[in-house]
VEXMIGU-98437 format. One record per residue (C-alpha): residue number from 1; residue in one letter; x, y, z. Coordinates in Angstrom, 2 decimals, decimal comma. Last residue first. Layout:
N
k | r | c1 | c2 | c3
NUM | A | X | Y | Z
...
***
This chain:
322
k | r | c1 | c2 | c3
322 | X | -18,23 | 42,24 | -51,28
321 | X | -19,07 | 42,86 | -47,39
320 | X | -15,08 | 41,30 | -46,93
319 | X | -13,92 | 43,04 | -49,68
318 | X | -15,39 | 46,43 | -47,71
317 | X | -14,67 | 45,86 | -44,47
316 | X | -10,89 | 45,01 | -44,95
315 | X | -10,92 | 48,15 | -46,64
314 | X | -12,66 | 49,98 | -43,57
313 | X | -10,11 | 48,58 | -41,47
312 | X | -7,39 | 49,08 | -43,30
311 | X | -7,94 | 52,97 | -43,82
310 | X | -9,36 | 53,21 | -40,59
309 | X | -5,57 | 51,82 | -39,27
308 | X | -4,22 | 53,74 | -41,82
307 | X | -5,49 | 57,36 | -39,88
306 | X | -3,75 | 56,44 | -36,45
305 | X | -0,19 | 54,41 | -37,88
304 | X | -0,10 | 58,09 | -39,64
303 | X | -0,92 | 59,94 | -36,95
302 | X | 0,87 | 57,96 | -34,65
301 | X | 3,79 | 58,19 | -36,88
300 | X | 3,25 | 61,99 | -36,86
299 | X | 3,89 | 62,16 | -33,06
298 | X | 6,99 | 59,35 | -33,44
297 | X | 8,96 | 61,64 | -35,99
296 | X | 8,42 | 65,24 | -34,04
295 | X | 9,50 | 64,16 | -30,98
294 | X | 12,42 | 62,63 | -32,39
293 | X | 13,11 | 65,77 | -34,40
292 | X | 12,67 | 68,01 | -31,08
291 | X | 14,70 | 65,44 | -28,73
290 | X | 17,75 | 65,51 | -31,39
289 | X | 20,16 | 63,41 | -28,75
288 | X | 23,73 | 65,07 | -28,78
287 | X | 25,68 | 65,02 | -32,09
286 | X | 29,20 | 64,03 | -31,66
285 | X | 32,43 | 66,13 | -31,49
284 | X | 35,12 | 64,72 | -33,41
283 | X | 38,18 | 63,33 | -31,29
282 | X | 38,25 | 59,78 | -31,68
281 | X | 40,44 | 57,82 | -30,74
280 | X | 37,65 | 55,13 | -28,09
279 | X | 35,28 | 55,65 | -31,53
278 | X | 37,98 | 54,25 | -33,82
277 | X | 38,86 | 51,28 | -31,47
276 | X | 35,89 | 50,72 | -30,97
275 | X | 34,28 | 50,90 | -34,88
274 | X | 37,40 | 48,44 | -35,79
273 | X | 37,21 | 46,26 | -33,21
272 | X | 33,86 | 45,21 | -34,65
271 | X | 31,93 | 42,78 | -31,90
270 | X | 33,45 | 39,93 | -30,50
269 | X | 36,35 | 41,31 | -28,28
268 | X | 34,83 | 41,29 | -24,72
267 | X | 32,58 | 38,99 | -24,43
266 | X | 28,76 | 39,77 | -23,54
265 | X | 27,10 | 36,49 | -22,97
264 | X | 22,85 | 36,61 | -23,88
263 | X | 23,99 | 35,21 | -27,54
262 | X | 25,69 | 32,06 | -26,01
261 | X | 28,69 | 30,54 | -26,99
260 | X | 31,37 | 30,14 | -23,80
259 | X | 29,92 | 26,49 | -23,48
258 | X | 30,67 | 25,95 | -27,15
257 | X | 34,57 | 27,32 | -26,77
256 | X | 34,98 | 30,04 | -28,70
255 | X | 37,69 | 28,94 | -31,11
254 | X | 41,30 | 30,18 | -31,04
253 | X | 44,47 | 32,05 | -33,24
252 | X | 42,12 | 34,99 | -33,32
251 | X | 41,50 | 35,10 | -29,38
250 | X | 45,45 | 36,60 | -29,52
249 | X | 45,13 | 39,17 | -32,13
248 | X | 41,63 | 40,50 | -30,98
247 | X | 43,35 | 40,96 | -26,71
246 | X | 46,44 | 42,77 | -28,40
245 | X | 43,69 | 45,51 | -30,59
244 | X | 41,49 | 45,77 | -27,56
243 | X | 44,08 | 46,38 | -25,00
242 | X | 45,63 | 49,07 | -27,75
241 | X | 42,40 | 50,37 | -27,61
240 | X | 41,90 | 50,85 | -24,40
239 | X | 45,83 | 52,40 | -23,80
238 | X | 44,73 | 54,90 | -25,63
237 | X | 41,48 | 56,05 | -24,34
236 | X | 43,48 | 55,81 | -21,08
235 | X | 45,75 | 58,65 | -22,76
234 | X | 42,87 | 60,35 | -24,31
233 | X | 41,54 | 60,52 | -20,77
232 | X | 38,86 | 60,17 | -18,42
231 | X | 38,05 | 56,85 | -19,81
230 | X | 36,36 | 54,37 | -17,40
229 | X | 33,18 | 54,04 | -18,88
228 | X | 34,51 | 54,31 | -22,51
227 | X | 35,27 | 51,14 | -23,46
226 | X | 31,83 | 50,26 | -21,80
225 | X | 29,52 | 53,01 | -24,20
224 | X | 31,18 | 51,46 | -27,15
223 | X | 30,65 | 47,70 | -25,99
222 | X | 27,50 | 48,62 | -25,88
221 | X | 27,39 | 50,44 | -28,90
220 | X | 28,91 | 47,51 | -30,66
219 | X | 25,79 | 45,11 | -29,09
218 | X | 23,02 | 47,51 | -30,12
217 | X | 24,36 | 48,11 | -33,69
216 | X | 24,72 | 43,97 | -34,28
215 | X | 20,75 | 43,54 | -32,17
214 | X | 19,30 | 46,05 | -34,86
213 | X | 20,77 | 44,93 | -37,73
212 | X | 19,41 | 41,56 | -37,19
211 | X | 15,89 | 43,08 | -36,60
210 | X | 15,83 | 45,04 | -39,55
209 | X | 16,77 | 41,81 | -42,06
208 | X | 14,97 | 39,00 | -40,14
207 | X | 11,80 | 42,04 | -40,69
206 | X | 11,00 | 43,22 | -36,73
205 | X | 9,18 | 41,91 | -34,20
204 | X | 11,82 | 40,17 | -32,91
203 | X | 13,74 | 43,27 | -32,01
202 | X | 11,70 | 43,39 | -28,67
201 | X | 12,92 | 40,02 | -27,16
200 | X | 16,88 | 40,78 | -28,53
199 | X | 16,34 | 44,09 | -26,45
198 | X | 15,07 | 42,46 | -23,37
197 | X | 17,81 | 39,86 | -23,99
196 | X | 20,69 | 42,73 | -24,86
195 | X | 19,18 | 44,58 | -21,21
194 | X | 19,54 | 41,71 | -19,48
193 | X | 23,16 | 41,33 | -20,21
192 | X | 23,47 | 44,71 | -20,09
191 | X | 22,98 | 45,69 | -16,80
190 | X | 24,68 | 48,53 | -17,75
189 | X | 26,77 | 48,46 | -14,41
188 | X | 28,01 | 45,08 | -15,30
187 | X | 28,95 | 45,81 | -18,31
186 | X | 30,88 | 48,14 | -16,79
185 | X | 32,42 | 45,61 | -14,68
184 | X | 33,61 | 43,07 | -18,05
183 | X | 35,33 | 47,47 | -18,74
182 | X | 36,97 | 47,45 | -15,89
181 | X | 37,70 | 43,64 | -15,94
180 | X | 39,39 | 44,20 | -19,00
179 | X | 41,43 | 47,77 | -18,84
178 | X | 42,49 | 45,27 | -15,42
177 | X | 43,65 | 42,05 | -17,62
176 | X | 45,51 | 45,10 | -20,49
175 | X | 47,94 | 46,60 | -17,04
174 | X | 48,46 | 43,35 | -15,96
173 | X | 49,94 | 42,01 | -18,77
172 | X | 48,47 | 39,40 | -21,40
171 | X | 49,11 | 35,39 | -21,94
170 | X | 48,58 | 34,30 | -18,70
169 | X | 45,80 | 36,00 | -17,20
168 | X | 43,91 | 35,40 | -21,00
167 | X | 44,16 | 31,55 | -20,81
166 | X | 43,93 | 31,64 | -17,40
165 | X | 39,90 | 32,99 | -17,87
164 | X | 38,20 | 36,11 | -16,90
163 | X | 34,48 | 35,82 | -16,15
162 | X | 31,91 | 39,65 | -15,27
161 | X | 29,16 | 38,46 | -12,92
160 | X | 25,69 | 39,13 | -13,41
159 | X | 23,32 | 39,37 | -10,79
158 | X | 19,81 | 39,42 | -12,66
157 | X | 20,14 | 38,57 | -16,08
156 | X | 23,52 | 36,54 | -16,04
155 | X | 26,86 | 37,61 | -17,70
154 | X | 29,79 | 39,12 | -18,53
153 | X | 32,83 | 38,29 | -20,79
152 | X | 36,74 | 37,48 | -20,74
151 | X | 38,42 | 35,08 | -22,94
150 | X | 41,91 | 33,31 | -23,82
149 | X | 41,42 | 29,88 | -24,19
148 | X | 43,35 | 27,96 | -21,82
147 | X | 40,59 | 27,73 | -19,49
146 | X | 39,77 | 27,49 | -15,56
145 | X | 37,47 | 30,17 | -15,12
144 | X | 38,06 | 33,05 | -13,23
143 | X | 35,27 | 35,32 | -11,62
142 | X | 34,93 | 38,85 | -10,95
141 | X | 31,11 | 39,66 | -9,39
140 | X | 33,70 | 40,82 | -6,00
139 | X | 36,84 | 39,83 | -6,41
138 | X | 38,81 | 36,65 | -8,33
137 | X | 36,05 | 34,04 | -7,18
136 | X | 38,03 | 30,56 | -9,27
135 | X | 34,53 | 29,19 | -11,26
134 | X | 33,59 | 25,67 | -11,35
133 | X | 30,35 | 26,88 | -9,35
132 | X | 30,16 | 30,56 | -10,66
131 | X | 30,58 | 28,93 | -14,50
130 | X | 27,49 | 26,02 | -13,32
129 | X | 25,81 | 29,33 | -11,92
128 | X | 26,19 | 31,26 | -15,63
127 | X | 24,68 | 28,01 | -17,47
126 | X | 21,50 | 27,33 | -15,59
125 | X | 20,89 | 31,43 | -16,01
124 | X | 21,66 | 31,34 | -19,42
123 | X | 19,88 | 28,51 | -20,30
122 | X | 17,05 | 29,79 | -18,22
121 | X | 16,83 | 33,01 | -20,69
120 | X | 17,04 | 31,38 | -23,96
119 | X | 14,38 | 29,19 | -22,78
118 | X | 12,65 | 32,37 | -22,30
117 | X | 13,81 | 34,22 | -25,35
116 | X | 12,01 | 31,46 | -26,90
115 | X | 8,78 | 31,25 | -25,26
114 | X | 8,44 | 34,89 | -25,25
113 | X | 7,99 | 34,94 | -29,51
112 | X | 6,20 | 32,01 | -29,41
111 | X | 3,61 | 33,60 | -27,65
110 | X | 4,13 | 36,51 | -29,80
109 | X | 3,45 | 35,49 | -33,14
108 | X | 0,20 | 33,06 | -31,31
107 | X | -1,46 | 36,11 | -29,98
106 | X | -0,61 | 38,20 | -33,26
105 | X | -2,24 | 35,35 | -35,16
104 | X | -5,28 | 35,23 | -32,79
103 | X | -5,74 | 38,88 | -32,95
102 | X | -5,57 | 39,36 | -36,40
101 | X | -8,11 | 35,56 | -36,40
100 | X | -10,61 | 37,40 | -34,15
99 | X | -10,55 | 40,78 | -36,29
98 | X | -10,48 | 38,94 | -39,43
97 | X | -14,34 | 37,41 | -38,49
96 | X | -16,01 | 34,71 | -36,71
95 | X | -15,14 | 35,70 | -32,67
94 | X | -17,67 | 38,18 | -33,83
93 | X | -17,25 | 41,43 | -31,51
92 | X | -19,79 | 44,13 | -31,59
91 | X | -19,37 | 47,46 | -28,75
90 | X | -17,41 | 49,09 | -31,24
89 | X | -19,72 | 48,82 | -34,30
88 | X | -17,55 | 50,87 | -36,93
87 | X | -13,94 | 51,70 | -35,46
86 | X | -13,11 | 55,81 | -35,71
85 | X | -10,80 | 58,14 | -37,56
84 | X | -10,11 | 61,57 | -38,80
83 | X | -13,77 | 62,21 | -38,98
82 | X | -13,78 | 60,91 | -34,96
81 | X | -10,54 | 63,08 | -34,41
80 | X | -12,59 | 66,34 | -35,16
79 | X | -15,13 | 65,71 | -32,90
78 | X | -12,55 | 65,54 | -29,59
77 | X | -14,12 | 68,54 | -27,24
76 | X | -17,70 | 67,39 | -28,59
75 | X | -17,51 | 64,02 | -26,13
74 | X | -16,98 | 60,50 | -27,23
73 | X | -14,11 | 58,94 | -29,50
72 | X | -11,47 | 59,90 | -26,66
71 | X | -12,51 | 58,52 | -23,53
70 | X | -14,73 | 55,90 | -25,53
69 | X | -11,62 | 54,53 | -27,13
68 | X | -9,96 | 54,88 | -30,69
67 | X | -7,58 | 57,74 | -29,48
66 | X | -6,31 | 55,23 | -26,80
65 | X | -6,16 | 52,43 | -28,93
64 | X | -3,94 | 54,98 | -31,47
63 | X | -1,32 | 55,29 | -28,54
62 | X | -0,72 | 52,42 | -27,04
61 | X | -0,05 | 51,20 | -30,76
60 | X | 2,42 | 54,54 | -31,20
59 | X | 4,03 | 53,12 | -27,77
58 | X | 4,37 | 49,55 | -28,99
57 | X | 6,09 | 50,53 | -32,19
56 | X | 8,03 | 52,80 | -30,66
55 | X | 9,76 | 50,45 | -29,06
54 | X | 12,32 | 48,64 | -30,73
53 | X | 12,76 | 51,88 | -32,25
52 | X | 13,02 | 54,04 | -29,29
51 | X | 15,72 | 51,41 | -27,87
50 | X | 17,92 | 52,08 | -30,94
49 | X | 17,54 | 55,84 | -30,99
48 | X | 18,32 | 55,55 | -26,93
47 | X | 21,52 | 53,25 | -27,47
46 | X | 22,87 | 55,37 | -30,13
45 | X | 22,45 | 58,92 | -27,81
44 | X | 24,33 | 57,55 | -24,58
43 | X | 27,15 | 56,72 | -27,89
42 | X | 27,46 | 60,01 | -29,39
41 | X | 25,64 | 60,47 | -32,70
40 | X | 27,68 | 60,86 | -36,26
39 | X | 27,41 | 56,79 | -35,99
38 | X | 22,86 | 57,13 | -36,39
37 | X | 23,27 | 57,99 | -39,62
36 | X | 24,38 | 55,30 | -41,68
35 | X | 20,72 | 53,91 | -40,56
34 | X | 18,47 | 56,63 | -41,04
33 | X | 16,79 | 55,39 | -44,07
32 | X | 16,24 | 51,58 | -42,70
31 | X | 15,39 | 53,20 | -39,22
30 | X | 12,14 | 55,10 | -41,33
29 | X | 11,14 | 52,06 | -43,01
28 | X | 11,32 | 49,78 | -39,79
27 | X | 9,51 | 52,36 | -37,97
26 | X | 6,78 | 52,62 | -40,62
25 | X | 6,45 | 48,83 | -40,73
24 | X | 6,32 | 48,53 | -36,82
23 | X | 3,52 | 51,18 | -36,98
22 | X | 1,01 | 50,07 | -39,37
21 | X | 1,86 | 46,11 | -37,52
20 | X | 0,89 | 47,86 | -34,15
19 | X | -1,47 | 49,90 | -35,23
18 | X | -3,32 | 46,53 | -36,52
17 | X | -2,33 | 45,12 | -33,22
16 | X | -3,76 | 47,90 | -31,24
15 | X | -7,08 | 47,75 | -33,25
14 | X | -7,59 | 43,98 | -32,97
13 | X | -7,36 | 44,40 | -28,59
12 | X | -9,15 | 47,42 | -28,86
11 | X | -11,91 | 45,68 | -31,10
10 | X | -11,90 | 42,63 | -28,36
9 | X | -12,44 | 45,90 | -25,23
8 | X | -15,43 | 46,79 | -26,66
7 | X | -16,69 | 43,37 | -27,11
6 | X | -16,20 | 42,48 | -23,11
5 | X | -17,51 | 46,31 | -22,92
4 | X | -20,74 | 45,24 | -24,84
3 | X | -21,68 | 42,35 | -27,29
2 | X | -20,93 | 39,60 | -28,11
1 | X | -20,73 | 37,37 | -31,29
***
């Protein structure tokens, strides 16, 4: 048992863990109910909404922890808050208690995710170094790899590079190759390999089904953003769509080499070609970012999480007391 500031710190960490678990569950339910409607929004809005999904549990957990802290739990101004939710004996912490077990489990789970993500990043780093060493430099950040398999991708977390195979250059014309290179340079501009890694890490805290859908939707959205990055006219959109179809037909004849398989490599034609073509040729006006709705949803989830943490705390305390 410990007292004072350290006890308060450990109790606040326990609150953060409980709030994160509750918020994660609520965000998962909210995402599951609207996942089919996200396609109605612009590509940039889709990206923002997906990032918001994986970041919301952390934002809500931090907000709830602050609301349970002495900063908001003391003073006449916040009396209403203490009536809404409060934490018993915040200055006393028992190491042999459910508080400590829940905290240790979350830390262990987080360390497992972190180690796995770092191992993937480490392997990817040396994979990109090897590819750069073996490849021929075509232009700034663009490398040609000697392979009969038609492929094009962007990789590298810190200093990303674009790679295109000789097999692809030999089987498509110069216009198609230029479109593919511009697409890969768009991934480089957006730093998509790094963002893909961070997004994958954050989505690992969700259930397997939600995690898989989140990662898949983000991968498709990244490709759609890269497809349209240099598109200024409808004719250019048709050209990119045609290149996508030709590349897909060509790549279907080959299997991807093990050397080019990595979740951190952003490939040109690995993600939902049909959706990407439809996105390019679609002239329907898509919805912009729903700022008011998003803010109201986050506030509502934060309030529910705060009251749920208080209720959960009381329920567990009662269970162990009796």
